[in-house]
Structures are given as C-alpha cells and as structure tokens.
C-alpha distance (Angstrom), angle and dihedral (degrees) to the residues before:
residue distance angle dihedral
M1 . . .
I2 3.80 . .
F3 3.81 88.3 .
F4 3.82 91.0 64.4
A5 3.80 91.4 46.0
L6 3.81 90.1 54.0
I7 3.81 91.5 48.3
G8 3.81 90.0 49.6
A9 3.80 91.7 49.1
G10 3.81 90.3 48.4
V11 3.81 91.6 52.2
I12 3.81 91.3 49.4
V13 3.81 91.4 49.7
A14 3.82 91.4 48.2
V15 3.81 91.6 51.5
L16 3.81 92.2 48.2
V17 3.82 91.3 49.6
A18 3.81 91.5 49.3
V19 3.81 92.1 49.5
G20 3.79 91.4 47.3
M21 3.79 92.2 50.1
S22 3.79 92.6 49.5
I23 3.81 91.1 51.6
F24 3.79 98.6 45.6
L25 3.81 103.3 31.0
G26 3.80 98.9 48.0
R27 3.75 129.8 -128.4
H28 3.79 125.4 -52.7
G29 3.80 111.5 -78.1
E30 3.79 94.1 1.4
A31 3.81 118.4 133.4
D32 3.79 134.4 -177.3
H33 3.82 95.8 -133.6
P34 3.82 137.1 1.6
R35 3.79 117.7 -89.1
P36 3.81 124.3 -136.7
G37 3.79 109.7 -77.4
W38 3.79 96.2 25.7
V39 3.79 114.8 126.8
P40 3.82 123.3 -157.8
T41 3.79 114.6 -122.9
D42 3.81 129.6 -153.6
E43 3.81 89.2 -109.3
V44 3.81 112.2 112.3
F45 3.80 127.8 165.0
R46 3.78 141.0 167.5
D47 3.80 112.1 -111.3
P48 3.81 105.4 -130.7
G49 3.82 92.2 -153.6
T50 3.81 96.8 54.8
D51 3.83 101.8 15.8
R52 3.83 88.7 -130.2
V53 3.79 122.5 139.1
M54 3.81 106.6 -117.9
R55 3.81 130.6 -165.1
V56 3.79 123.4 -151.0
W57 3.81 116.0 -127.8
A58 3.81 122.2 -166.4
D59 3.78 126.8 -148.4
G60 3.81 127.8 -152.7
A61 3.81 92.5 -100.0
G62 3.81 93.2 58.2
G63 3.80 95.4 -99.8
R64 3.78 121.8 144.4
H65 3.80 124.3 -140.1
Y66 3.79 130.0 -174.7
L67 3.79 123.9 -141.1
P68 3.79 130.8 171.6
D69 3.80 106.2 -94.5
Q70 3.78 116.6 -115.2
P71 3.79 123.9 -146.9
T72 3.80 115.8 -94.6
G73 3.77 110.9 -81.0
A74 3.80 95.2 26.3
S75 3.77 113.3 128.9
Q76 3.78 122.3 -119.4
P77 3.83 117.2 -130.1
C-alpha cells in the first residue's frame, strides 16, 4: 500500500516541477530580445496560451525563435 502512495507522491511532485519550469523558464523557442544574426521573418501568429502576437526570427543555423511582435516602426533593442 505504501508503494502506491509513494508513486502517487512522485507523480504529484513531477507535475509540480513541470508546471514550475514552464512558468519560470519560458516557452520553447521564446526569447526576450533578438540576438545578433537573427533575422525577422514574415511569419506572425497569435500565441493561444498568452494571446500575444509573436514573430518568428531565424538564425544562421536554421533555428527558429519567437519574440513578441512590435508595432511597425518600433525599434528593436
């Protein structure tokens, strides 16, 4: 019986760790500002989880990165 209680506790801890990581580490591929060498693409979408408009940026190695889109004319840091 204690075996099942330990498994249940382990599952609860794993879920809490996963939720904590998703909150504090950000979403996959998301960045706070563009890095040198990243190029903005024409691909824009609305993130269903945050309702923010995101733009896809490409790096020289073929990687894709997602940044909140800024209105036209806004400067990039």
